[in-house]
C-alpha positions, 0 to 999 in steps of 0.5 A: 489544556486551555482553549481560546474558544470552546464554541466549535468553529463549525457553529461559529466559534474561532478555529483552533488551527490557522497554520497551513496543513502540509500536503501528504507527499512525504518524499515528494516535498523533499525532492532537492539537490540529491535527486537533481544530481542523480538525474543530471548524471543520467542525462549527461551520459544520455543513458535513459534505458537500463539495459544498454545505452550510448555510454559505459555507465552504471545503471541507476535502476540496477543500483536502486535494486541493489540498495532496495534489496539490502534495506529490506533484507532480501536477496532480489529486487526488481524495479518496475513501472508501478506497484500494480505492475509489481503485484501482477509480476509477483502473482504471475511469479508465484504461479497464480493463473486461470482457475485460482482464487486469491484472497485480498482485504476489503480495505485496500486500493483497488489495484490490489484487487485489479492485479488479481484479475489481470493475472487471470485469477478470481479475487476473494474479498475478506474482512479487515479487523480493528487494525484495518488490515486483513483479519486472519480469522476471516482469511482462513474462513475464505480459503477453498480448494481453489485458493492459491495465494493471499495478499496481506496489505499493510494498509495506511502504513501499519503491519498486518499480523504477519505471524498469524497470516504466514502460519495460516498460509503455510498450513494451507500451502498458499503463496503470500504476496505482501502489498507494501505500497503504503508502508515502505520502510515499516517493520513487524517484530524487527523485520522490514515489511516486504520480507515475509512473503514469497514475492512482494510489491512496493510503490514509488507513486507520488503519494507514497512515502518515497517517490519517483512519481511512478514506479514499483519494486518486486522483492523476493528471496527465491531466484526462480520467482525472481527470474519469473518476475523478470520474464514477465516484466520484460518480454524483450528478454533484455534481462537474460545473459543471452536474450536470444539464447535457448532457455536455461531451464524449462519455463525460464522464458514465456511471453510477458509485457513491458513493465520496465523502469526507466533510468530517470525514474530509477535515479529519482528513486535512488535518491529518495530511498536514502531519505526513507528512514529520515522521513519515517523518524519525522512522521513517528515523532509527529504522530507520537506528539499528537497521540500522547496529547489525546490518549486520555480522551473518553470515547476515542479508541485508537486503531490497534497496531500489530507492532507499534514500533513498526508503524510508519506513522503516515497517519493517525486513526481512531474510532468513534461510537457510530457513523453519524458521530464520526461524520460530525466529528470530521466536519468539526475538525475540518472547521477547526483547521485540521485536515481530517476525514471519515474513511467510509461514507456510502455516497462518497466513492473511494477506490480504497473500499471494496463496496465502491469497486463497482467493476468487481461487484458487477464482474465487469470485464474487457470483453463479453466472454466474462473471463476470468469469472466464466473461465472453465478452469474456474467453473469446472472446479466449482467456482462461482464468484459472488460479490455485494457491497454488504459482503464484509459488514465488519469492514464497513462498520470499522471504516464508517467509525474511523477518523483519519488524519495524515501525518506529513513529516513536514508538520511543525511541532506547533501544527501537532500541538494545535491539532491535538488541541482541536481534537480535544475541543471537538471531543469535549463538545461531541463525545 
């Protein structure tokens, strides 16, 4: 592949890529007439609240739930106002509470961990492997008599090793809550992500594959878990057939919160959901086009994929030999006009990496009592939460050697080809 100028742009050479890099808002940049039409229906009927309104008009949120459940292949879907809310609802639904531990990978957005604390439980942080998802071996090592659940996170769009994770969880009697925030529509061995766990969480925040600006979904096949998630997400009990009636069974209703989704968000999400598979197809095409052109470069090791066909292809990730080379490689790529980054840098805060979760590292709580870390239900069972920035060294090693490139579906073929040329140019100079 010919290069116009072999001198790196970072050293004064001519940049390879001068075309504009689309921002990584896959569904957000595709908002158009479909979303407008759904929103206008809601406004015309003045039906902004999903449970009742001034007109006899079908709920957009309910329609979203039906179509979302069908797409993922689950019986029940519950729309909420964020993925954090979906995680908390899911944890509460499966029975996580005081005295319990929940295992979470050290590479995920902080909300995955914060949701555990919100459910009054203790986060236990585990390593990721070279797929940058939960390491099944370390997951099993971290299990104690206090472990109640695990949150496998399909991080940066790729599936976890769900065969091994589910086998370990079932062996030890643990609940599984999949975090599908960054992998909506992805799959593992032919099954959509979010259809393996007991109760699973999705995101509709603006940076995600499809979006309503904000929003989340809870998916489950268990009616009891669905009822419990509904009970927690709406303390007003609007979801019940008779909201003021006596409990239909013991434990049906209990004090919850308000995590309900509005009809306006539901309308946007409904239109976006219908675009999901098209967005995935475009990202997969663009990623393959780049990857095929750089696959033979010595010194580059691609992130391992537990199921390549199920990858959502929101990004391209590869490893280099050490952290210093990786930093220099990322800087050189950016100078060539390619938006690339090294995932972990010690001095750069990033709430996707456990070492930067200072609120967890220091066990900061809203009140001075220190719950859940000091809760007697936990301490009397022998629990003692301990955290440090170096507690997952393999995770830090992988992330410090990682080059990350977003793959927006709006990329052109020219963007892809210039990106590949830039990677080859930098690799020739630095590897």
